[in-house]
NUVEXPA-679310 format. One record per residue (C-alpha): x, y, z. Coordinates in steps of 0.02 Angstrom, whole numbers, plus 50000, padded with zeros to 5 digits. Example, Ala and Ser with C-alpha at 12.3 -4.5 7.8 and 13.67 -1.06 7.14 Angstrom:
<rs>
<r px="50615" py="49775" pz="50390"/>
<r px="50684" py="49947" pz="50357"/>
</rs>
This chain:
<rs>
<r px="50779" py="48290" pz="49738"/>
<r px="50618" py="48394" pz="49738"/>
<r px="50630" py="48561" pz="49651"/>
<r px="50599" py="48660" pz="49810"/>
<r px="50745" py="48575" pz="49896"/>
<r px="50876" py="48611" pz="49763"/>
<r px="51006" py="48748" pz="49794"/>
<r px="51098" py="48870" pz="49683"/>
<r px="51248" py="48941" pz="49776"/>
<r px="51379" py="49074" pz="49747"/>
<r px="51280" py="49173" pz="49617"/>
<r px="51312" py="49360" pz="49616"/>
<r px="51169" py="49486" pz="49606"/>
<r px="51221" py="49525" pz="49427"/>
<r px="51216" py="49342" pz="49377"/>
<r px="51049" py="49321" pz="49464"/>
<r px="50970" py="49460" pz="49363"/>
<r px="51032" py="49385" pz="49198"/>
<r px="51010" py="49204" pz="49249"/>
<r px="50921" py="49080" pz="49137"/>
<r px="50732" py="49060" pz="49150"/>
<r px="50619" py="48914" pz="49194"/>
<r px="50690" py="48793" pz="49319"/>
<r px="50865" py="48865" pz="49318"/>
<r px="50866" py="48943" pz="49491"/>
<r px="50776" py="48826" pz="49610"/>
<r px="50843" py="48833" pz="49789"/>
<r px="50831" py="48754" pz="49960"/>
<r px="50694" py="48769" pz="50088"/>
<r px="50771" py="48923" pz="50163"/>
<r px="50666" py="49058" pz="50249"/>
<r px="50501" py="49111" pz="50357"/>
<r px="50340" py="49209" pz="50341"/>
<r px="50286" py="49371" pz="50420"/>
<r px="50172" py="49389" pz="50571"/>
<r px="50151" py="49502" pz="50724"/>
<r px="50294" py="49522" pz="50846"/>
<r px="50353" py="49633" pz="50987"/>
<r px="50490" py="49728" pz="50894"/>
<r px="50433" py="49867" pz="50777"/>
<r px="50514" py="49986" pz="50654"/>
<r px="50449" py="50156" pz="50599"/>
<r px="50416" py="50171" pz="50412"/>
<r px="50375" py="50326" pz="50308"/>
<r px="50199" py="50399" pz="50324"/>
<r px="50185" py="50336" pz="50503"/>
<r px="50168" py="50153" pz="50456"/>
<r px="50227" py="50025" pz="50582"/>
<r px="50320" py="49873" pz="50517"/>
<r px="50310" py="49719" pz="50627"/>
<r px="50452" py="49594" pz="50601"/>
<r px="50419" py="49409" pz="50600"/>
<r px="50416" py="49331" pz="50776"/>
<r px="50538" py="49202" pz="50713"/>
<r px="50672" py="49333" pz="50741"/>
<r px="50622" py="49367" pz="50921"/>
<r px="50580" py="49197" pz="50995"/>
<r px="50749" py="49113" pz="50970"/>
<r px="50684" py="48995" pz="50836"/>
<r px="50736" py="49096" pz="50682"/>
<r px="50640" py="48984" pz="50562"/>
<r px="50688" py="49018" pz="50382"/>
<r px="50562" py="49061" pz="50247"/>
<r px="50514" py="48904" pz="50150"/>
<r px="50558" py="48890" pz="49967"/>
<r px="50426" py="48855" pz="49834"/>
<r px="50422" py="48806" pz="49652"/>
<r px="50470" py="48938" pz="49525"/>
<r px="50327" py="48895" pz="49408"/>
<r px="50332" py="48912" pz="49219"/>
<r px="50330" py="49101" pz="49199"/>
<r px="50490" py="49172" pz="49274"/>
<r px="50588" py="49288" pz="49158"/>
<r px="50766" py="49352" pz="49190"/>
<r px="50820" py="49531" pz="49163"/>
<r px="50669" py="49614" pz="49241"/>
<r px="50682" py="49804" pz="49258"/>
<r px="50737" py="49879" pz="49424"/>
<r px="50585" py="49967" pz="49496"/>
<r px="50480" py="49971" pz="49653"/>
<r px="50315" py="50010" pz="49564"/>
<r px="50251" py="49876" pz="49446"/>
<r px="50092" py="49969" pz="49399"/>
<r px="50058" py="50075" pz="49245"/>
<r px="49930" py="50215" pz="49223"/>
<r px="49755" py="50147" pz="49198"/>
<r px="49803" py="49969" pz="49245"/>
<r px="49646" py="49877" pz="49307"/>
<r px="49649" py="49797" pz="49478"/>
<r px="49656" py="49836" pz="49664"/>
<r px="49811" py="49932" pz="49715"/>
<r px="49925" py="49832" pz="49832"/>
<r px="50075" py="49890" pz="49932"/>
<r px="50189" py="49753" pz="49999"/>
<r px="50323" py="49800" pz="50124"/>
<r px="50434" py="49713" pz="50249"/>
<r px="50611" py="49672" pz="50304"/>
<r px="50733" py="49541" pz="50243"/>
<r px="50825" py="49462" pz="50392"/>
<r px="50966" py="49339" pz="50420"/>
<r px="50942" py="49190" pz="50536"/>
<r px="51027" py="49292" pz="50673"/>
<r px="50888" py="49424" pz="50651"/>
<r px="51001" py="49552" pz="50571"/>
<r px="50923" py="49655" pz="50430"/>
<r px="51007" py="49619" pz="50264"/>
<r px="51054" py="49774" pz="50166"/>
<r px="51056" py="49770" pz="49975"/>
<r px="50962" py="49605" pz="49967"/>
<r px="50885" py="49577" pz="49796"/>
<r px="50699" py="49541" pz="49776"/>
<r px="50634" py="49496" pz="49602"/>
<r px="50443" py="49493" pz="49589"/>
<r px="50325" py="49428" pz="49455"/>
<r px="50138" py="49396" pz="49455"/>
<r px="49977" py="49379" pz="49357"/>
<r px="49875" py="49531" pz="49307"/>
<r px="49698" py="49570" pz="49363"/>
<r px="49630" py="49441" pz="49239"/>
<r px="49748" py="49303" pz="49297"/>
<r px="49867" py="49317" pz="49148"/>
<r px="50058" py="49329" pz="49148"/>
<r px="50150" py="49441" pz="49026"/>
<r px="50271" py="49322" pz="48941"/>
<r px="50326" py="49440" pz="48802"/>
<r px="50364" py="49597" pz="48903"/>
<r px="50386" py="49643" pz="49085"/>
<r px="50213" py="49695" pz="49143"/>
<r px="50199" py="49663" pz="49330"/>
<r px="50380" py="49607" pz="49337"/>
<r px="50524" py="49696" pz="49421"/>
<r px="50665" py="49688" pz="49547"/>
<r px="50721" py="49801" pz="49689"/>
<r px="50848" py="49804" pz="49831"/>
<r px="50825" py="49824" pz="50018"/>
<r px="50889" py="49982" pz="50101"/>
<r px="51024" py="49990" pz="50235"/>
<r px="50899" py="49929" pz="50365"/>
<r px="50843" py="49780" pz="50261"/>
<r px="50676" py="49860" pz="50214"/>
<r px="50586" py="49849" pz="50047"/>
<r px="50423" py="49919" pz="49979"/>
<r px="50333" py="49862" pz="49821"/>
<r px="50183" py="49943" pz="49735"/>
<r px="50080" py="49826" pz="49627"/>
<r px="49901" py="49760" pz="49610"/>
<r px="49812" py="49611" pz="49687"/>
<r px="49842" py="49470" pz="49562"/>
<r px="49696" py="49386" pz="49477"/>
<r px="49658" py="49202" pz="49491"/>
<r px="49767" py="49093" pz="49380"/>
<r px="49685" py="48926" pz="49332"/>
<r px="49713" py="48795" pz="49467"/>
<r px="49798" py="48916" pz="49588"/>
<r px="49752" py="49031" pz="49730"/>
<r px="49806" py="49213" pz="49726"/>
<r px="49995" py="49226" pz="49745"/>
<r px="50148" py="49329" pz="49704"/>
<r px="50314" py="49251" pz="49653"/>
<r px="50479" py="49316" pz="49719"/>
<r px="50663" py="49271" pz="49712"/>
<r px="50774" py="49337" pz="49851"/>
<r px="50963" py="49346" pz="49866"/>
<r px="51077" py="49421" pz="49997"/>
<r px="51236" py="49489" pz="49916"/>
<r px="51342" py="49346" pz="49850"/>
<r px="51232" py="49216" pz="49935"/>
<r px="51116" py="49078" pz="49869"/>
<r px="50949" py="49124" pz="49791"/>
<r px="50783" py="49083" pz="49872"/>
<r px="50631" py="49058" pz="49761"/>
<r px="50463" py="49067" pz="49849"/>
<r px="50285" py="49135" pz="49838"/>
<r px="50174" py="49241" pz="49950"/>
<r px="49988" py="49217" pz="49983"/>
<r px="49832" py="49312" pz="50036"/>
<r px="49729" py="49265" pz="50190"/>
<r px="49546" py="49218" pz="50173"/>
<r px="49556" py="49157" pz="49993"/>
<r px="49439" py="49009" pz="49959"/>
<r px="49567" py="48927" pz="49845"/>
<r px="49694" py="48920" pz="49986"/>
<r px="49606" py="48760" pz="50038"/>
<r px="49624" py="48674" pz="49869"/>
<r px="49789" py="48739" pz="49800"/>
<r px="49916" py="48599" pz="49825"/>
<r px="50063" py="48722" pz="49820"/>
<r px="49991" py="48843" pz="49949"/>
<r px="50086" py="48856" pz="50113"/>
<r px="50008" py="48947" pz="50261"/>
<r px="50182" py="48995" pz="50323"/>
<r px="50192" py="49114" pz="50174"/>
<r px="50034" py="49212" pz="50211"/>
<r px="50053" py="49399" pz="50204"/>
<r px="49972" py="49508" pz="50337"/>
<r px="49845" py="49606" pz="50232"/>
<r px="49737" py="49755" pz="50280"/>
<r px="49613" py="49856" pz="50177"/>
<r px="49646" py="50041" pz="50148"/>
<r px="49544" py="50181" pz="50067"/>
<r px="49646" py="50158" pz="49907"/>
<r px="49672" py="49970" pz="49904"/>
<r px="49766" py="49848" pz="50016"/>
<r px="49926" py="49850" pz="50118"/>
<r px="50023" py="49689" pz="50149"/>
<r px="50169" py="49653" pz="50264"/>
<r px="50287" py="49510" pz="50226"/>
<r px="50456" py="49483" pz="50308"/>
<r px="50582" py="49355" pz="50248"/>
<r px="50719" py="49262" pz="50341"/>
<r px="50860" py="49206" pz="50227"/>
<r px="50980" py="49064" pz="50260"/>
<r px="51120" py="49187" pz="50303"/>
<r px="51209" py="49192" pz="50473"/>
</rs>
């Protein structure tokens, strides 16, 4: 069975955080990408969050799973800001909502992020640009990080594992629109494109997820 079609079920949030590394937590093709829709939620600082249309058109397509890759590490610190003072790179804020297939926001869903630094390197000895957080009572999350550099053979991407409380884990990746390597990266999936806008201080990205939860 292909790696992105395997499923790990019944793992608690605690076990997820301390789970084994490479290849241990592959899961099924289970969720959908963010894009404009009619429904909107008000976020802090006047930002408008636009849920995926898959939760308004009756289709409720789930976000697709993707390969974990070789650089996942368990036990990442709980934090919503992955940056450190003086870290090189373009500031990036990623926000969105985690939904069920019935379009209900999932509270306390776990999101565990990891990515390359500005030079395209992963920290495999510490936890630079690695961390996990939980959605609020309305299923919302917000991550502060940097735009990842180009890793050899890949387009720009951010890895993430998601888990609703006491439900299976989804492993996937998110991508940036307009990247030349999107056309040559064999792992790239346009359904996982974030909606990215430039800001005076960097970039803002919106990415909603739909988990395989009723």
